[in-house]
C-alpha positions in Angstrom: 2.8 -21.6 -80.8 4.3 -22.3 -84.3 5.7 -18.5 -85.2 5.7 -18.9 -88.7 3.9 -15.8 -90.2 2.9 -14.7 -86.2 2.9 -11.2 -85.5 5.2 -10.0 -82.2 5.7 -7.0 -80.9 9.0 -6.7 -78.6 9.7 -3.6 -76.7 13.3 -2.4 -76.1 14.5 -4.8 -78.9 17.3 -2.8 -80.3 20.0 -3.8 -77.7 20.1 -6.8 -75.0 17.6 -9.4 -74.1 14.9 -7.7 -76.5 17.2 -7.7 -79.6 18.1 -11.3 -79.0 14.6 -12.2 -78.9 13.3 -10.1 -81.6 16.4 -12.0 -83.6 15.5 -15.7 -82.3 11.6 -14.8 -83.5 12.5 -13.7 -86.5 14.7 -17.1 -87.5 11.5 -18.7 -86.5 9.4 -17.1 -89.2 7.7 -14.7 -87.1 6.7 -11.2 -88.4 8.7 -8.9 -85.7 7.6 -5.3 -84.3 10.9 -4.0 -83.0 10.7 -0.9 -80.8 13.2 1.5 -79.5 14.6 5.1 -79.5 17.5 4.6 -81.2 17.1 4.4 -85.1 20.6 3.8 -86.0 20.5 0.0 -83.5 17.0 -0.4 -85.2 18.4 -0.3 -88.6 21.7 -2.6 -87.5 19.3 -5.3 -86.3 16.7 -5.1 -89.3 19.9 -5.5 -91.8 21.0 -8.1 -89.9 17.9 -10.0 -89.8 17.1 -9.2 -93.3 20.8 -10.6 -94.5 20.0 -13.7 -92.4 17.3 -14.4 -95.0 14.5 -13.7 -92.7 11.4 -10.9 -93.2 12.9 -7.6 -92.2 11.1 -6.0 -89.0 9.3 -3.4 -88.8 10.7 -0.6 -86.7 8.8 1.3 -84.3 10.6 4.7 -82.4 9.0 5.7 -79.2 9.8 6.7 -76.0 8.1 4.6 -73.3 9.4 7.1 -70.3 6.2 9.2 -71.1 2.6 7.9 -71.3 2.3 9.6 -74.7 5.1 7.6 -76.1 3.2 4.6 -75.1 -0.1 5.6 -76.3 1.8 6.7 -79.7 3.3 3.3 -80.1 -0.2 1.4 -79.6 -1.6 3.7 -82.0 0.5 3.1 -84.4 0.5 -0.7 -84.2 -3.4 -0.9 -84.2 -3.3 1.5 -87.3 -1.1 -0.4 -89.3 -1.7 -4.3 -88.3 -5.0 -6.1 -88.8 -3.5 -8.9 -86.0 -1.0 -9.3 -83.2 -0.3 -13.0 -81.9 2.2 -12.2 -79.0 3.2 -8.6 -77.3 6.3 -9.0 -75.3 6.8 -6.2 -72.9 10.7 -6.1 -72.1 11.5 -1.9 -72.2 13.0 -1.2 -69.0 15.4 0.9 -67.0 17.9 -1.2 -64.6 18.9 0.2 -61.2 21.5 2.2 -62.6 20.8 3.2 -65.5 20.8 6.5 -66.3 22.3 7.2 -63.0 21.2 5.8 -59.6 19.3 9.1 -58.7 16.1 9.4 -58.2 14.4 10.8 -61.5 11.2 11.6 -62.8 9.1 10.9 -66.2 7.2 13.5 -68.1 4.1 12.9 -66.3 5.7 13.6 -62.8 5.9 9.6 -62.0 9.2 8.2 -60.8 11.3 7.2 -63.9 11.9 3.5 -63.3 8.4 2.9 -62.1 6.9 5.0 -65.4 9.1 3.0 -67.7 9.5 -0.7 -66.2 5.7 -0.8 -65.1 3.4 2.0 -66.3 4.0 1.7 -69.8 3.6 -2.0 -70.1 0.7 -1.5 -68.1 -0.7 0.8 -70.8 0.2 -0.8 -73.9 -1.2 -3.7 -72.6 -4.3 -2.6 -72.0 -4.2 -0.5 -75.5 -3.4 -3.5 -77.6 -5.6 -5.7 -75.9 -8.7 -5.5 -78.3 -6.3 -6.5 -80.9 -5.0 -9.1 -79.1 -8.5 -10.6 -78.3 -9.0 -10.3 -81.8 -6.0 -12.5 -83.0 -6.6 -15.1 -80.0 -5.1 -17.4 -79.6 -2.3 -14.8 -78.6 -0.3 -13.9 -75.4 1.5 -11.3 -73.2 4.6 -11.9 -71.8 5.9 -9.4 -69.2 9.3 -9.9 -68.9 10.2 -9.3 -65.2 12.6 -10.0 -62.7 13.2 -12.2 -59.3 14.6 -8.9 -58.1 11.5 -7.4 -55.9 10.9 -5.0 -53.2 7.8 -4.0 -51.1 5.5 -1.4 -52.3 4.8 1.3 -49.7 1.7 2.4 -50.7 1.9 5.7 -49.0 4.9 6.6 -51.0 4.7 5.0 -54.5 6.9 7.5 -56.2 9.6 6.5 -53.4 9.9 10.2 -52.3 11.8 9.3 -49.5 14.5 6.4 -48.7 15.1 6.5 -52.7 17.7 4.1 -54.2 17.8 2.6 -57.8 17.7 -0.8 -56.6 14.7 -0.3 -54.6 13.0 1.5 -57.5 13.9 -1.1 -59.9 12.7 -4.0 -57.6 9.8 -2.2 -56.6 8.4 -1.7 -60.3 9.1 -5.3 -61.1 7.0 -6.5 -58.0 4.3 -4.1 -59.6 4.7 -5.7 -63.0 4.6 -9.0 -61.8 1.6 -8.3 -59.7 -0.1 -6.9 -62.8 0.4 -10.0 -64.9 -0.9 -12.4 -62.6 -4.0 -10.0 -62.3 -4.6 -9.7 -66.0 -3.9 -13.7 -66.4 -6.8 -14.0 -63.9 -9.0 -11.4 -65.5 -8.3 -12.9 -69.5 -9.0 -16.3 -68.5 -11.1 -18.0 -71.3 -10.4 -15.1 -73.7 -8.0 -17.1 -75.5 -5.0 -14.4 -74.3 -2.4 -16.4 -72.0 -0.3 -13.8 -69.8 3.1 -15.0 -68.6 6.1 -13.5 -66.8 10.0 -14.2 -67.3 12.9 -13.3 -65.0 15.3 -11.3 -67.1 18.6 -12.7 -65.8 17.3 -16.2 -66.9 18.6 -17.4 -70.3 17.8 -15.1 -73.3 16.5 -18.5 -75.2 14.0 -19.4 -72.0 12.3 -15.6 -72.6 11.9 -16.4 -76.4 10.5 -19.7 -75.3 7.8 -18.3 -73.6 6.0 -17.8 -77.2 5.7 -21.4 -77.4 4.2 -22.2 -74.0 5.1 -22.2 -70.4 4.2 -22.8 -66.6 1.5 -20.2 -65.3 3.1 -17.2 -63.8 4.1 -17.6 -60.1 2.1 -15.3 -58.2 4.6 -12.6 -56.1 5.4 -13.1 -52.5 4.8 -9.6 -50.6 3.4 -6.2 -50.8 3.5 -3.7 -47.9 0.0 -2.3 -46.5 -0.5 0.9 -45.4 -0.1 -0.5 -42.1 3.6 -1.3 -42.6 2.9 -5.2 -42.7 3.3 -7.6 -45.3 0.6 -10.0 -46.6 1.1 -12.3 -49.9 0.5 -10.7 -53.0 -1.1 -12.7 -55.2 -3.9 -10.7 -57.4 -3.8 -7.0 -57.2 -6.4 -5.7 -54.3 -9.0 -3.1 -55.3 -6.7 -0.3 -53.7 -3.7 -1.2 -55.8 -5.7 -1.5 -58.9 -7.2 1.7 -58.6 -3.7 3.5 -57.6 -1.6 1.9 -60.6 -4.3 2.1 -63.3 -6.7 4.7 -62.7 -4.6 7.6 -63.9 -2.9 5.9 -66.7 -6.1 4.9 -68.8 -8.7 6.9 -67.3 -8.8 9.3 -70.4 -7.3 6.9 -73.0 -9.0 6.3 -76.3 -8.6 2.6 -77.2 -8.5 2.5 -80.9 -10.4 -0.6 -82.4 -8.6 -3.1 -84.7 -9.4 -2.5 -88.2 
């Protein structure tokens, strides 16, 4: 994909991998929509991009630890842009970010699951009409090779909690969603990919120009405690992870 003139949203792009990817995309000629919680960091990045002679990025401030924050971000993008060529879901919380202890989001979900999976899921669904209208377009979920089986009887990990388990479980859910969505959108003009976060930053940026199809995750835990291959999401998984987040969400059509 030639990025010149393309509009790209990168969540979590004021620091780390997201910052690098946003800068590279701007250098390739893209109109970059950057996201984060810290205005000062966003200004520093915008100044650097503009100082290199590239189009200044547009900053959106939103807290993706709440579903309201994800809706706020999606609504702002839909209201202010007529097209969206690439959505890179990069925002996330590591295994020890904000401490290793169990925390919950404003909506009552385990925090890492809320930020790493639910917010990206909701954003993708809300932005999908605009992505379809801008086809050929793509969704890139920045995942991880660190994964943990999901216990469907305790998805929020109220027992036996650890930051590493919570992080790895959220990333497995994200990859399963990516795989499922890629099948759902076949023929729509919207390509869905995933990339492991610890791989080279440049490789993540290169998702925008075309990569191999994403690999399905290897395992998920059933209610009986056994393990199975986890390619496309099963109906119980879809219901469990999606219905509460989007059931009452109003999707604003692109203008």
